[in-house]
Backbone as CSV, one residue per row, in Angstrom:
resi,resn,N_x,N_y,N_z,CA_x,CA_y,CA_z,C_x,C_y,C_z
1,LEU,-55.870,-14.299,-5.044,-56.024,-15.750,-5.080,-55.295,-16.384,-3.905
2,GLN,-54.102,-15.921,-3.655,-53.287,-16.470,-2.569,-53.972,-16.310,-1.214
3,SER,-54.785,-15.271,-1.061,-55.433,-15.024,0.227,-56.715,-15.832,0.421
4,HIS,-57.173,-16.540,-0.595,-58.383,-17.340,-0.460,-58.102,-18.519,0.482
5,PRO,-58.999,-18.798,1.417,-58.741,-19.852,2.400,-58.617,-21.266,1.823
6,LEU,-59.132,-21.497,0.624,-59.032,-22.820,0.019,-57.820,-22.976,-0.892
7,VAL,-57.003,-21.926,-0.985,-55.780,-21.960,-1.792,-54.585,-21.843,-0.854
8,ALA,-53.753,-22.874,-0.813,-52.572,-22.856,0.053,-51.444,-22.043,-0.574
9,GLN,-51.210,-22.241,-1.865,-50.121,-21.563,-2.566,-50.532,-21.329,-4.018
10,ALA,-49.988,-20.275,-4.604,-50.294,-19.983,-6.006,-49.180,-19.150,-6.623
11,ALA,-48.941,-19.389,-7.902,-47.999,-18.583,-8.678,-48.599,-18.395,-10.067
12,VAL,-48.675,-17.142,-10.511,-49.315,-16.811,-11.781,-48.253,-16.530,-12.838
13,PHE,-48.498,-17.042,-14.036,-47.579,-16.866,-15.161,-48.354,-16.397,-16.382
14,GLY,-47.669,-15.662,-17.261,-48.358,-15.192,-18.447,-47.460,-14.692,-19.550
15,ASN,-46.160,-14.758,-19.377,-45.257,-14.285,-20.427,-45.497,-15.046,-21.720
16,ASP,-45.766,-14.295,-22.776,-45.954,-14.871,-24.107,-47.131,-15.830,-24.206
17,LEU,-48.083,-15.717,-23.294,-49.290,-16.527,-23.352,-50.477,-15.630,-23.655
18,PRO,-51.520,-16.174,-24.258,-52.686,-15.332,-24.566,-53.482,-14.939,-23.317
19,TRP,-53.278,-15.641,-22.185,-53.927,-15.319,-20.917,-53.072,-15.839,-19.778
20,LEU,-53.422,-15.431,-18.581,-52.659,-15.842,-17.407,-53.022,-17.262,-16.986
21,VAL,-52.023,-17.975,-16.497,-52.185,-19.338,-16.002,-51.641,-19.364,-14.576
22,VAL,-52.382,-19.966,-13.654,-51.930,-20.071,-12.282,-51.577,-21.528,-11.982
23,VAL,-50.443,-21.721,-11.322,-50.102,-23.018,-10.750,-50.491,-22.898,-9.288
24,LEU,-51.385,-23.757,-8.836,-51.864,-23.604,-7.465,-51.839,-24.908,-6.694
25,VAL,-51.756,-24.736,-5.381,-51.817,-25.849,-4.439,-53.081,-25.638,-3.610
26,PRO,-54.077,-26.511,-3.761,-55.276,-26.361,-2.939,-54.941,-26.572,-1.461
27,ALA,-55.729,-25.971,-0.590,-55.507,-26.100,0.850,-55.794,-27.519,1.338
28,SER,-56.562,-28.281,0.563,-56.900,-29.652,0.919,-56.981,-30.481,-0.357
29,PRO,-56.585,-31.752,-0.290,-56.710,-32.596,-1.487,-58.160,-32.865,-1.865
30,ASP,-59.098,-32.554,-0.962,-60.520,-32.763,-1.235,-61.125,-31.676,-2.118
31,ILE,-60.389,-30.610,-2.383,-60.896,-29.513,-3.207,-60.766,-29.912,-4.671
32,GLY,-61.892,-30.026,-5.338,-61.908,-30.488,-6.720,-61.954,-29.361,-7.728
33,SER,-62.040,-29.746,-8.992,-61.988,-28.764,-10.067,-63.179,-27.805,-10.042
34,ALA,-64.358,-28.279,-9.646,-65.520,-27.381,-9.610,-65.298,-26.258,-8.599
35,GLU,-64.755,-26.586,-7.449,-64.496,-25.564,-6.424,-63.377,-24.623,-6.877
36,ILE,-62.343,-25.163,-7.495,-61.251,-24.316,-8.009,-61.804,-23.356,-9.063
37,ASN,-62.675,-23.860,-9.941,-63.291,-22.993,-10.954,-64.062,-21.848,-10.301
38,ARG,-64.819,-22.151,-9.250,-65.583,-21.106,-8.549,-64.654,-20.086,-7.892
39,ILE,-63.570,-20.558,-7.301,-62.612,-19.654,-6.644,-62.015,-18.694,-7.670
40,ILE,-61.537,-19.235,-8.777,-60.901,-18.402,-9.800,-61.915,-17.439,-10.415
41,ALA,-63.129,-17.904,-10.682,-64.160,-17.020,-11.236,-64.442,-15.867,-10.276
42,ALA,-64.523,-16.148,-8.980,-64.782,-15.095,-7.989,-63.641,-14.095,-7.929
43,VAL,-62.407,-14.587,-7.977,-61.242,-13.693,-7.972,-61.234,-12.848,-9.237
44,ASN,-61.517,-13.464,-10.380,-61.505,-12.742,-11.655,-62.522,-11.614,-11.707
45,GLU,-63.637,-11.770,-11.004,-64.658,-10.718,-10.995,-64.113,-9.397,-10.472
46,ARG,-63.105,-9.459,-9.614,-62.546,-8.250,-9.000,-61.338,-7.697,-9.755
47,LEU,-60.970,-8.340,-10.850,-59.759,-7.954,-11.577,-60.094,-7.349,-12.934
48,PRO,-59.239,-6.446,-13.416,-59.417,-5.960,-14.790,-59.149,-7.097,-15.780
49,ASP,-59.661,-6.957,-16.997,-59.540,-8.018,-18.000,-58.119,-8.542,-18.160
50,TYR,-57.144,-7.633,-18.238,-55.765,-8.059,-18.502,-55.153,-8.853,-17.348
51,ALA,-55.722,-8.793,-16.166,-55.161,-9.468,-14.988,-55.916,-10.738,-14.619
52,ARG,-56.911,-11.102,-15.403,-57.718,-12.270,-15.078,-57.015,-13.569,-15.450
53,ILE,-57.254,-14.572,-14.642,-56.678,-15.896,-14.861,-57.517,-16.628,-15.886
54,GLY,-56.867,-17.193,-16.894,-57.575,-17.894,-17.960,-57.588,-19.397,-17.794
55,ASN,-56.662,-19.926,-16.996,-56.617,-21.366,-16.776,-55.748,-21.644,-15.569
56,TYR,-55.789,-22.890,-15.096,-54.996,-23.247,-13.922,-54.389,-24.630,-14.072
57,ILE,-53.353,-24.849,-13.284,-52.688,-26.144,-13.173,-52.616,-26.442,-11.683
58,VAL,-53.062,-27.616,-11.272,-52.914,-28.008,-9.877,-51.523,-28.602,-9.713
59,ALA,-50.758,-28.036,-8.803,-49.393,-28.506,-8.557,-49.414,-29.947,-8.064
60,GLY,-48.407,-30.693,-8.435,-48.304,-32.087,-8.017,-48.012,-32.250,-6.539
61,SER,-47.420,-31.230,-5.943,-47.112,-31.239,-4.512,-46.955,-29.795,-4.066
62,PRO,-47.049,-29.546,-2.758,-46.866,-28.173,-2.279,-45.485,-27.629,-2.650
63,PHE,-45.414,-26.324,-2.892,-44.132,-25.682,-3.139,-43.312,-25.810,-1.855
64,SER,-42.040,-26.162,-1.984,-41.218,-26.363,-0.789,-39.803,-25.846,-0.995
65,ILE,-39.120,-25.671,0.104,-37.708,-25.273,0.062,-36.893,-26.401,-0.559
66,ASP,-37.204,-27.650,-0.185,-36.455,-28.801,-0.705,-36.534,-28.914,-2.226
67,SER,-37.692,-28.576,-2.794,-37.842,-28.658,-4.252,-37.274,-27.425,-4.947
68,GLY,-36.941,-26.399,-4.144,-36.445,-25.149,-4.704,-37.548,-24.182,-5.085
69,GLU,-38.803,-24.590,-4.881,-39.937,-23.754,-5.279,-40.281,-22.675,-4.248
70,MET,-39.692,-22.758,-3.057,-39.888,-21.743,-2.018,-38.521,-21.290,-1.517
71,SER,-38.421,-20.001,-1.220,-37.181,-19.468,-0.660,-37.163,-19.718,0.845
72,LEU,-36.029,-19.499,1.460,-35.927,-19.640,2.912,-36.845,-18.675,3.639
73,SER,-37.158,-17.546,3.011,-38.063,-16.570,3.632,-39.537,-16.936,3.436
74,GLY,-39.815,-18.003,2.670,-41.185,-18.455,2.483,-41.890,-17.918,1.261
75,SER,-41.181,-17.208,0.411,-41.826,-16.701,-0.805,-41.582,-17.674,-1.962
76,PRO,-42.534,-17.747,-2.886,-42.380,-18.659,-4.020,-41.213,-18.242,-4.922
77,CYS,-40.477,-19.208,-5.403,-39.406,-18.975,-6.391,-40.028,-19.220,-7.767
78,ARG,-40.539,-18.144,-8.336,-41.319,-18.239,-9.561,-40.560,-18.902,-10.706
79,ALA,-39.287,-18.603,-10.852,-38.518,-19.176,-11.961,-38.436,-20.698,-11.840
80,VAL,-38.290,-21.195,-10.641,-38.203,-22.648,-10.430,-39.565,-23.289,-10.665
81,ILE,-40.609,-22.677,-10.130,-41.964,-23.204,-10.343,-42.274,-23.235,-11.836
82,GLU,-41.940,-22.151,-12.513,-42.194,-22.092,-13.958,-41.457,-23.216,-14.683
83,GLN,-40.210,-23.469,-14.329,-39.456,-24.547,-14.984,-40.081,-25.909,-14.699
84,HIS,-40.535,-26.135,-13.460,-41.144,-27.425,-13.110,-42.443,-27.671,-13.879
85,TYR,-43.175,-26.612,-14.205,-44.484,-26.751,-14.853,-44.493,-26.166,-16.261
86,LEU,-43.329,-25.931,-16.842,-43.225,-25.242,-18.126,-44.001,-25.945,-19.238
87,ALA,-43.897,-27.255,-19.317,-44.615,-27.971,-20.381,-46.118,-27.760,-20.252
88,GLN,-46.646,-27.821,-19.037,-48.082,-27.617,-18.831,-48.473,-26.158,-19.055
89,ILE,-47.628,-25.245,-18.624,-47.915,-23.822,-18.825,-47.979,-23.512,-20.317
90,ASN,-47.038,-24.034,-21.069,-46.982,-23.758,-22.507,-47.963,-24.588,-23.324
91,ASN,-48.547,-25.599,-22.726,-49.456,-26.495,-23.430,-50.904,-26.203,-23.076
92,GLN,-51.260,-24.946,-23.043,-52.628,-24.554,-22.701,-53.553,-24.753,-23.894
93,PRO,-54.838,-25.036,-23.627,-55.789,-25.166,-24.738,-55.909,-23.847,-25.494
94,GLU,-56.474,-23.908,-26.688,-56.590,-22.711,-27.516,-57.596,-21.701,-26.975
95,MET,-58.441,-22.153,-26.063,-59.436,-21.237,-25.469,-59.274,-21.222,-23.946
96,GLN,-59.623,-20.075,-23.371,-59.630,-19.972,-21.926,-60.724,-20.862,-21.358
97,ASN,-60.592,-21.202,-20.098,-61.649,-21.919,-19.413,-62.878,-21.017,-19.385
98,GLU,-63.940,-21.415,-20.053,-65.131,-20.570,-20.202,-65.794,-20.255,-18.860
99,GLN,-65.548,-21.051,-17.849,-66.151,-20.784,-16.546,-65.548,-19.551,-15.877
100,PHE,-64.428,-19.084,-16.377,-63.766,-17.932,-15.792,-64.163,-16.626,-16.467
101,LEU,-64.831,-16.706,-17.614,-65.157,-15.501,-18.387,-66.351,-14.776,-17.805
């Protein structure tokens, strides 16, 4: 997912969830939910069932060093991202996004 040209940043979470959830930053604010759905569906086609993304959250802003979401080396700080989006991560609908199945 991270290597897709329309995805600037992504962090996947799934501890104690029925499916994986990705927090992502689109490469452009013009990328809407239909395009994100297509991107995730295409990525999921190449993954085994247990590794497929079931839903997504669009980040409110790019991950940054200032917010603590990126390390000085440029890698995502997953624990910080998870804390920033914990309510949304834990508040997933009872069903996966059917467009990803």
